[in-house]
N, C-alpha and C positions, 0 to 999 in steps of 0.2 A: 475703733470701728464697730465692734459688736454692739456697743452702747447705742450708737446712732441708729443702727439697723433695728435694734430692739425698740427704741423710742418711736421710730417711724412706723414699725409694725403695730405697736400699741396705739399710736394716734389714729392710724387708718382703721384699725379694728374698732376703736371707740366711735369713729364717725359712722361706720356701717351699723353698729348697734344702735346709735342714736337715730339714724335714718330709718331703721326698722321700727322704731317706737312711734314715729310720727306719720302713721298711715293716714288714710283719708278720714273724713268725719264719720262719727258714729251716728247711724240712723236710729232715731227713737220715734216710735208711734205712741201716741198718747194712751195712758191708762184711763179707764173711766173715772171721771171726776165726780163732783158733787151732783148727785142725781135726786136728792130729796127736796130740792127747791121747786119753785113754780116752773112750768114748762117753757117760760120765756127767759130762763136763765140756765147757763151751763158752763162747765169748765173742763179743760183738758189738763191732765197732769203728766209730766214727763219725768220718768224715773230711770236712773242708771245705777247699777250695783247697789240697789236698795236705798239710794239717796235721791231726793227730789232735786232735779236740775232746774226745772222751770214749770210755770203754769200759765195758761191762757184762759181768760174768762170773758163771757159775753152776757150782757143783761139788757133786755129790750122791753119797751112799752109801746102800746099802740096809741097813736095820736090822730090828729086830723089828717086823714089820707096817707099817713106814713107810719113806718115803724121806726122809733127812735132807738138806736142800737149803740150801747156803750161797751167798750172793750178795755181789758187790762192785761198786760203781759208782765209777769214777774219772773226774774231769773236769779240764780244764786250769785253771791258776791264773787268777784274776780272772773266774771264772764261778761262778754259784750255781745250785743246784737249787731250782726252785719246787715240783715235784711228781714223783712216781714212781708209775706204774701198771703192775702186773704181772698178767697173766691166766695162770693155771696150769691146764692141761687135758690130757686124754689123747685124742689123735686116733684111736687104734686101738680105742676103745670109744665109748660115748655121751658122752664128755667129762667124766663125773662124777668129781670128786675131793673129798676132805676136806682142808682146809688149816688149819694152826694156825701162828701166829707163835711161833717158838721162843725167840728172844732179844729182849731189850728194844732198841728203836730209840730211842736217846737220845744227846744230846751231853754235853759235859763239864759245862756249867753251866746249860743251859736246860731248860725242861720238855720232856717227850717230844713228838715230833711227833704230829699227828693221824693215826690209822691206821684205815682202814675195810676190812672184808672183806665181800664180798657175792657173790651169784650173779647174773650179768647176765641180762637179759630174753631176749636173742636170740642169745646166744653160750654155748657150753659152758664148764664149768670154774668157777673161783673167781677173783674179781678182788680184788687187794690195792692200795689207794690209800694213799700216804703224802704228806701235805701239812704245811705249817707247820713246816718243818725247822729253823728258827732257827739255832743255831750249827753244826748239821750241814750246812747248805746249801752251805758253801764248802769242805767237807772230802771226802776219800774216804769213802764210806759202806760199811762192811763189817760192820754189825751187824744186817742184815736177813736173818734165817735162818728157815727154815720146816720143819715136819714135814708131809709130804704122804702121804695114804693113798688110793691109787687104789681104784676099786670092785672090781677083780679083783687077786688076789694073784700072778698069773703074770707073765711078762716084760712090762714096761710101757714104752711110749713116752710121754714127758712133754714137752709143749710149754710154753715160757715166752714169752709175748708181752710185750715191754717197750715202754712209751711214757713218755718222760721230757721234762719241760719244763725247759730250761736257759737262763739269761740271762747275758750278759756284763756286766762292770762298766763304770763310766764313763757319760758323758752319751749317747754314741752307741753303747753296747755292743750286740753282736749278740745275738739271741735265737734259740734252736733248739728245734724239735720233733723229738725223736729217737725212732725206732721201729725195731723189729726182732723177729725170732723165733728162738729157739733150740729145737732138738729133741734131747732126750737119751734114750738107751736104757738101761734098767735090767733086770737079771736078776730072776727071781722073788723076791718078798719073803721074808725069813726068817720062819718061824712059831714062833720060839723063845719 
């Protein structure tokens, strides 16, 4: 009898200890990334316990009436992306921008992820949400590119707010809420 009681107590104590280890996701705000490049390029680096967890980069060029914006999201092995939310806005004006997804966001063999574009109620700009990433969830994502048309054709400051939900593999894998903001400077749009 004592053996059963001991095993039951040990088992329930192990469950309580395991439950205490699996708290909510860790919130990480981006460390300053590569700032020595041109003003149309920037990156956010996410670090936990001295180790890089993920990075998000944006590279843009001015074209005929639009800004061509390319993004890349890298995350360490054995982590998967649950969702990406980007808010693109112009802080030097009323925040109004027109945004179009330029290239398909899809993996090798799965259906494309769910993609939503909308104007938020209480924030300026356009929000792009990507969920249901399937086989893209555990890869570097470099197929999420945009065409951005600011309301004014003059020199433009473009802010990109990124919020990314990342989870680790395994039974007690870590979960991360990643967030950060990039500010990019662009010359006047070409009117060709």
